[in-house]
C-alpha positions as CSV (number, residue, x, y, z in Angstrom):
1,M,97.0,73.2,144.4
2,E,95.9,76.8,145.3
3,T,92.6,77.0,147.1
4,K,92.1,80.8,147.2
5,P,92.5,83.2,144.3
6,K,95.0,86.0,144.8
7,L,93.6,88.9,142.8
8,G,96.7,91.0,143.6
9,S,98.8,88.6,141.4
10,I,97.0,89.8,138.3
11,G,96.7,93.4,139.3
12,W,99.4,94.5,136.9
13,V,97.7,92.6,134.0
14,I,94.4,94.4,134.7
15,G,96.1,97.8,135.0
16,V,98.3,97.5,131.9
17,G,95.5,96.0,129.9
18,F,93.2,98.9,130.8
19,L,95.8,101.5,130.0
20,V,96.7,100.0,126.7
21,L,93.0,99.7,125.7
22,F,92.1,103.2,126.8
23,I,95.2,104.9,125.3
24,S,94.8,103.1,122.0
25,S,91.1,104.0,121.5
26,S,91.7,107.6,122.7
27,L,94.8,108.0,120.4
28,R,92.8,106.8,117.4
29,H,90.1,109.4,118.2
30,I,92.7,112.2,118.6
31,L,94.1,111.3,115.2
32,F,90.7,111.8,113.6
33,S,90.2,108.1,112.7
34,S,87.1,107.4,114.7
35,G,83.8,107.0,112.8
36,G,80.1,107.4,112.5
37,D,79.2,104.8,115.2
38,L,81.1,106.9,117.8
39,A,79.3,110.1,116.6
40,F,75.9,108.2,116.9
41,F,76.5,107.1,120.4
42,D,78.1,110.3,121.6
43,Q,75.3,112.5,120.2
44,G,72.5,110.2,121.6
45,I,74.0,110.0,125.1
46,Y,74.8,113.7,125.2
47,L,71.2,114.6,124.3
48,I,69.9,112.2,127.0
49,S,72.1,114.0,129.5
50,Q,70.7,117.3,128.5
51,G,67.1,116.1,128.8
52,K,66.5,116.3,125.1
53,P,65.0,113.6,122.8
54,P,68.0,111.4,121.7
55,I,67.1,111.5,118.0
56,S,70.0,110.6,115.8
57,S,70.4,113.2,113.1
58,L,72.7,110.8,111.3
59,Y,70.1,108.1,110.9
60,G,66.9,109.9,111.6
61,F,65.5,107.9,114.5
62,H,65.5,107.5,118.3
63,I,68.6,105.9,119.9
64,L,66.5,103.1,121.3
65,A,65.4,102.2,117.8
66,D,68.9,101.0,116.9
67,H,69.3,98.1,119.3
68,A,67.0,99.0,122.3
69,A,70.2,99.6,124.3
70,W,68.7,101.2,127.3
71,I,72.1,101.0,129.1
72,L,73.0,104.2,127.2
73,Y,70.7,106.1,129.6
74,G,72.9,104.9,132.4
75,L,76.0,106.2,130.6
76,A,74.3,109.6,130.3
77,L,74.8,110.0,134.0
78,L,78.6,110.3,133.4
79,Y,77.8,113.1,130.8
80,K,76.0,115.0,133.5
81,I,79.3,115.2,135.4
82,Y,81.1,116.4,132.3
83,P,80.0,115.8,128.7
84,S,83.0,114.1,127.0
85,V,83.3,111.3,124.4
86,Y,86.3,110.0,126.5
87,W,83.8,108.6,129.0
88,L,82.9,106.1,126.4
89,F,86.5,105.0,125.8
90,L,86.9,104.8,129.6
91,V,83.8,102.7,130.2
92,Q,84.6,100.4,127.3
93,S,88.2,99.9,128.2
94,A,87.3,99.3,131.9
95,A,84.6,96.8,131.0
96,L,86.9,94.8,128.8
97,A,89.7,94.9,131.4
98,L,87.2,93.8,134.0
99,G,86.8,90.6,132.1
100,T,90.2,89.5,133.3
101,V,88.9,89.4,136.9
102,C,85.9,87.3,135.9
103,T,88.3,84.9,133.9
104,Y,90.6,84.6,136.9
105,Y,87.8,83.6,139.3
106,L,86.2,81.2,136.8
107,A,89.6,79.5,136.4
108,F,89.9,79.0,140.2
109,Q,86.3,77.9,140.4
110,A,87.1,75.2,137.9
111,G,90.0,74.0,140.1
112,L,92.9,75.3,138.0
113,K,96.3,76.2,139.5
114,Q,97.3,79.7,140.2
115,S,99.8,79.7,137.2
116,Q,97.1,78.4,134.9
117,A,94.6,81.0,136.1
118,V,97.1,83.8,135.4
119,A,97.8,82.3,132.0
120,L,94.1,82.4,131.1
121,V,93.9,86.0,132.2
122,C,96.6,86.7,129.6
123,V,94.7,84.6,127.0
124,Y,91.7,86.9,127.6
125,I,93.4,90.2,127.6
126,L,95.5,89.3,124.6
127,Y,92.6,88.0,122.5
128,P,92.8,90.0,119.3
129,V,89.1,90.7,119.2
130,I,89.2,92.4,122.6
131,Y,91.8,94.9,121.4
132,N,90.4,95.4,117.9
133,A,86.8,95.9,119.1
134,N,88.0,98.4,121.7
135,L,90.1,100.3,119.1
136,F,87.3,100.8,116.6
137,D,84.8,103.3,118.2
138,F,82.5,102.5,121.0
139,H,79.9,99.8,121.2
140,P,77.8,98.7,124.2
141,D,78.6,95.1,123.3
142,A,81.9,95.5,125.2
143,I,80.0,96.0,128.5
144,A,78.2,92.7,127.9
145,V,81.5,90.7,127.8
146,P,82.3,90.9,131.6
147,A,78.6,90.7,132.3
148,I,78.3,87.3,130.6
149,L,81.4,86.0,132.4
150,T,80.0,87.3,135.7
151,A,76.7,85.6,135.0
152,V,78.4,82.2,134.5
153,L,80.5,82.7,137.7
154,A,77.3,83.7,139.6
155,A,75.5,80.6,138.4
156,R,78.4,78.3,139.4
157,W,78.5,80.0,142.8
158,G,74.7,79.8,143.2
159,K,74.4,83.6,143.6
160,I,71.0,84.3,142.1
161,S,70.9,88.1,142.6
162,W,74.3,88.6,140.9
163,F,73.2,86.3,138.1
164,C,70.0,88.3,137.5
165,L,71.9,91.6,137.6
166,S,74.4,90.3,135.1
167,I,71.7,89.1,132.8
168,I,69.8,92.4,132.9
169,T,73.1,94.2,132.1
170,V,73.7,92.0,129.0
171,L,70.1,92.5,127.8
172,G,70.5,96.3,128.2
173,C,73.5,96.4,125.9
174,K,71.9,95.2,122.7
175,A,68.6,93.5,121.7
176,V,70.2,90.7,119.7
177,L,72.2,89.7,122.8
178,S,69.0,88.3,124.1
179,L,69.7,85.3,121.8
180,T,73.1,84.9,123.5
181,V,71.4,85.0,126.9
182,A,68.8,82.4,125.8
183,A,71.5,80.1,124.3
184,M,73.5,80.4,127.6
185,G,70.4,79.4,129.4
186,V,70.2,76.2,127.3
187,W,73.9,75.4,128.2
188,L,73.3,76.1,131.9
189,L,70.2,74.1,132.0
190,F,71.2,71.0,130.1
191,F,75.0,70.8,130.4
192,E,75.9,72.7,133.6
193,K,72.9,71.3,135.5
194,R,72.1,74.8,136.9
195,R,68.4,74.4,136.3
196,L,67.1,77.5,137.9
197,F,69.7,79.7,136.4
198,G,69.3,78.1,133.0
199,V,65.5,78.6,133.1
200,I,65.9,82.3,134.1
201,S,68.4,82.9,131.3
202,L,66.4,81.1,128.7
203,L,63.1,82.7,129.5
204,S,64.5,86.2,130.0
205,G,66.4,86.0,126.7
206,I,63.3,84.9,124.7
207,A,61.1,87.5,126.5
208,W,63.5,90.4,125.9
209,F,64.0,89.5,122.2
210,A,60.2,89.7,121.7
211,I,59.8,92.9,123.7
212,A,62.8,94.7,122.1
213,N,62.1,93.7,118.5
214,W,58.4,93.7,118.4
215,I,57.6,96.6,120.7
216,I,60.5,98.9,121.7
217,I,62.4,99.2,118.4
218,P,59.3,99.6,116.1
219,F,57.8,102.1,118.6
220,F,60.8,104.3,118.6
221,G,62.0,103.9,115.0
222,G,59.4,102.2,112.8
223,E,60.1,99.6,110.3
224,A,62.9,101.5,108.6
225,A,65.0,101.4,111.8
226,S,64.0,98.0,113.1
227,I,64.3,96.0,109.8
228,N,65.9,97.8,106.9
229,R,68.9,99.2,108.9
230,H,70.4,95.8,109.6
231,L,68.9,93.3,107.1
232,Y,71.2,94.6,104.4
233,R,73.8,92.5,106.0
234,Y,71.8,89.5,104.9
235,S,70.7,90.8,101.5
236,Y,70.6,87.3,99.9
237,L,67.8,86.5,102.3
238,G,65.5,89.3,101.1
239,H,64.5,92.7,102.5
240,S,61.9,91.8,105.2
241,F,61.4,89.2,107.9
242,S,58.5,87.6,105.9
243,E,60.6,87.5,102.8
244,T,63.5,86.0,104.7
245,L,61.3,83.4,106.3
246,H,59.9,82.4,102.9
247,I,63.4,82.0,101.5
248,L,64.5,79.9,104.5
249,L,61.6,77.6,104.1
250,T,61.6,77.2,100.3
251,Q,65.3,77.5,99.4
252,P,67.3,76.0,102.4
253,S,70.2,75.3,100.0
254,I,71.0,79.0,100.0
255,I,71.8,78.8,103.7
256,F,74.1,75.8,103.3
257,T,76.0,77.5,100.5
258,Q,76.5,80.6,102.6
259,L,77.5,78.7,105.7
260,F,80.0,76.3,104.1
261,S,82.2,78.8,102.4
262,F,85.9,79.5,102.4
263,T,85.2,82.9,103.9
264,N,83.5,81.4,106.9
265,L,86.2,78.8,107.3
266,E,88.8,81.5,107.4
267,Y,86.8,83.5,109.8
268,L,86.4,80.6,112.3
269,A,90.1,79.6,111.9
270,L,91.2,83.1,112.8
271,L,88.8,83.5,115.6
272,L,89.8,80.2,117.2
273,L,93.6,80.6,116.5
274,P,94.5,82.1,119.9
275,I,93.0,79.1,121.8
276,I,93.9,76.4,119.3
277,W,95.8,74.7,122.0
278,A,92.5,74.2,124.0
279,I,90.3,72.9,121.2
280,T,89.1,69.3,121.8
281,P,85.6,67.9,121.0
282,L,84.4,67.8,124.6
283,S,85.8,71.2,125.5
284,L,83.6,72.9,122.9
285,I,80.4,72.5,124.8
286,P,80.4,76.0,126.3
287,L,80.3,77.3,122.7
288,I,76.5,76.6,122.8
289,G,76.2,80.1,124.3
290,A,78.1,81.5,121.4
291,I,75.9,79.9,118.7
292,P,73.7,83.0,118.1
293,S,76.5,85.5,117.6
294,L,78.5,83.1,115.5
295,A,75.5,82.1,113.4
296,L,74.7,85.8,112.7
297,N,78.2,86.3,111.5
298,L,78.4,83.2,109.4
299,L,75.1,83.8,107.8
300,S,75.8,87.4,106.9
301,D,77.1,88.2,103.4
302,H,78.6,91.5,104.7
303,P,82.4,91.2,105.1
304,S,82.5,93.3,108.3
305,Q,80.8,90.6,110.3
306,K,83.5,88.2,109.5
307,N,86.3,90.6,110.2
308,L,88.0,90.5,113.5
309,I,88.6,94.2,113.4
310,F,85.0,94.9,114.4
311,H,82.9,94.2,117.5
312,Y,80.6,91.5,116.0
313,S,82.5,88.6,117.5
314,L,82.7,90.1,121.0
315,P,79.7,88.1,122.4
316,A,81.6,84.8,121.6
317,I,84.7,85.7,123.6
318,P,83.3,84.8,127.0
319,F,82.4,81.3,125.8
320,L,85.8,80.9,124.0
321,I,87.4,81.6,127.4
322,L,85.2,79.1,129.0
323,V,86.3,76.5,126.4
324,S,89.9,77.2,127.4
325,I,89.1,76.8,131.1
326,N,87.1,73.6,130.5
327,S,89.9,72.1,128.4
328,L,92.5,72.8,131.1
329,A,90.2,71.6,133.9
330,T,89.6,68.3,132.2
331,G,93.2,67.8,131.4
332,K,92.5,67.6,127.6
333,A,94.3,70.8,126.5
334,W,97.3,70.5,124.2
335,L,99.2,73.0,126.4
336,H,99.2,73.1,130.2
337,Q,102.2,75.3,131.2
338,K,101.8,79.0,131.8
339,R,104.6,80.0,129.6
340,A,103.5,78.0,126.6
341,I,99.9,79.3,126.9
342,V,101.0,82.9,127.2
343,F,103.4,82.5,124.3
344,C,100.7,81.1,122.1
345,S,98.4,84.0,123.0
346,L,101.1,86.6,122.4
347,V,101.7,85.1,118.9
348,G,98.0,85.3,118.2
349,F,97.9,88.9,119.4
350,L,100.9,90.0,117.3
351,A,99.4,88.3,114.2
352,L,95.8,89.5,114.4
353,A,95.5,92.6,116.6
354,K,95.4,95.8,114.6
355,F,97.7,97.9,116.9
356,G,99.9,98.6,113.8
357,L,97.1,100.8,112.3
358,L,97.9,103.4,115.0
359,F,101.4,103.8,113.5
360,S,100.6,103.3,109.9
361,E,97.1,104.4,108.7
362,H,96.1,106.7,111.6
363,M,99.3,108.7,111.8
364,K,98.8,109.9,108.2
365,S,96.6,112.7,109.5
366,L,99.4,114.4,111.3
367,D,100.4,116.6,108.3
368,N,97.3,118.8,108.8
369,W,96.2,117.7,112.3
370,Q,96.8,121.1,113.8
371,A,94.7,122.8,111.1
372,T,91.8,120.4,111.7
373,Q,92.0,121.0,115.5
374,E,91.9,124.8,114.9
375,A,88.9,124.5,112.6
376,I,87.0,122.4,115.2
377,S,87.8,125.0,117.9
378,L,86.2,127.7,115.8
379,V,82.8,125.9,115.9
380,K,81.6,127.8,119.0
381,S,77.8,127.3,119.0
382,E,75.7,124.2,119.2
383,N,74.2,124.7,115.8
384,G,74.2,122.2,113.0
385,V,77.4,120.9,111.5
386,L,78.1,119.1,108.2
387,S,81.4,117.2,107.9
388,H,83.1,113.9,107.4
389,D,82.4,110.7,109.4
390,N,85.9,110.9,111.0
391,I,85.5,114.5,112.1
392,L,81.9,114.4,113.4
393,P,82.7,112.5,116.6
394,H,84.6,115.6,117.6
395,L,81.5,117.8,117.0
396,S,78.7,115.4,117.9
397,Q,77.4,117.0,121.1
398,R,74.6,118.9,119.4
399,Q,71.2,118.1,118.0
400,L,72.2,118.4,114.3
401,I,75.1,116.7,112.7
402,K,75.2,115.2,109.2
403,S,77.8,113.2,107.2
404,L,78.8,114.4,103.8
405,Q,77.1,112.0,101.3
406,P,77.1,111.8,97.5
407,N,73.3,112.4,97.3
408,L,73.3,115.5,99.6
409,S,71.3,118.3,98.0
410,L,72.8,121.8,98.2
411,D,69.3,123.1,99.0
412,N,69.6,121.3,102.4
413,L,72.8,123.2,103.4
414,K,70.8,126.0,104.9
415,E,70.1,124.0,108.0
416,F,73.8,123.9,108.8
417,N,75.7,126.7,110.5
418,Y,79.0,125.1,109.9
419,I,80.5,123.0,107.0
420,L,83.9,121.5,107.8
421,L,85.9,119.8,105.1
422,N,89.3,118.2,105.1
423,L,90.5,117.5,101.6
424,R,93.5,115.3,102.6
425,H,92.1,113.0,105.2
426,N,88.5,112.1,105.3
427,S,86.0,109.2,105.0
428,N,84.8,110.3,101.6
429,T,86.4,110.0,98.2
430,E,88.7,112.7,97.0
431,K,86.5,113.4,94.0
432,L,83.4,113.8,96.1
433,T,85.1,116.1,98.6
434,Q,86.6,118.4,95.9
435,S,83.4,118.5,93.9
436,F,81.4,119.5,97.0
437,L,84.0,122.1,97.9
438,N,83.7,123.7,94.5
439,Q,79.9,123.9,94.9
440,V,79.9,125.3,98.4
441,E,82.4,128.1,97.4
442,K,79.8,129.3,94.9
443,L,76.9,129.6,97.3
444,P,76.1,133.2,98.2
445,Q,75.0,132.5,101.8
446,T,78.2,130.6,102.6
447,H,81.3,132.3,104.0
448,L,84.8,130.8,104.2
449,Y,85.6,131.2,107.9
450,Y,88.9,129.3,108.1
451,Q,91.3,127.7,105.6
452,R,94.7,126.1,106.2
453,D,96.5,122.9,104.9
454,D,93.5,121.7,102.8
455,V,91.1,122.2,105.8
456,Y,88.1,124.4,105.1
457,L,85.5,125.7,107.6
458,F,82.4,127.5,106.1
459,R,79.7,129.4,107.9
460,N,76.2,130.0,106.7
461,F,74.5,133.3,107.3
């Protein structure tokens, strides 16, 4: 049995994984398929780098009012070097690729063979959620994935400083991840017998949840940002924390009906499919750390949280990898050989990863891609821009950007210097876009500055 990990043996996996992730997310953005979340983060981080208040003009509140993700201030240092949205793709891809290193060392720490450790690295990098979450815009959750794995590794190695640094990083990515940190503390305390590390994780998770949700988020965004922005995903539980608590206490059957549904069963089946070979009752203990993120997804009645396309399942990935390691280490896994494990992961990736969207849906924009690029290049100043969600991430480095919405009043158009419309490929309905174009063309203060291939750029004077 190998006694020392040879990191060089997985160097090509790390390199190829990073390149695939970075190229895929960058290409999607280049093809005008990125969305409002990317515009939100790019605008906020850019404003931080310029020393301006990071107030999102898309949502109307401070960037810390979203998820208290103070790690975005650290990312703003990269924008000081050169302001580019591609920094976010680079950081996200690098963070997710770094998870392979953590997985590799965790496998060796558990006493696995070199071939099994390499196989688990492939399991991680081929996990469909990793590719899909990276492909769809940028989210700080991705940075938390290697940080969680590093925290577990540090706890097992007895490295308290590395553990604390990892925990702090996770908490800085998203307020709700404090629940994951607390749950991981329970697992470390009672099942891993790492008492000091478990207590630190449990208490820091609880403390940050209270600080972020009861102080930071309300302070920077008020009730609208801290409550209403996300509770719509649990609409059947009411529209406020007090109303939700009342329903939970008086109508618990609603929860059971929501939890034990075919949709949730399908979600869990697809999520666990890539490691089905490692699923045994005893091997599932590390999933204690994933309970908060899985519970939030299962309890939600919004389809996006049960869709492996999005980032909502990312916090569960480190613990699913730990399940695989645990299963192999105890000899309970259904598969033990490297080839069989990698083959199973490859099948799961080909079945569930959305790489095909790059060559089907996203390539549709090519017929007027050049015209859209030319229109964007004509937006010279940093003044306000009104456009579609899929175009705004290319113009978000300014204080005022707005997405075209059905309820937008024409009286509010005076605040925008530029109005950019793409009639063929946009995130709005064709009827809305055409109707809005007809109205804008009639405004006396609006001048058609550029037109080609159903792309229209207007300027206000």
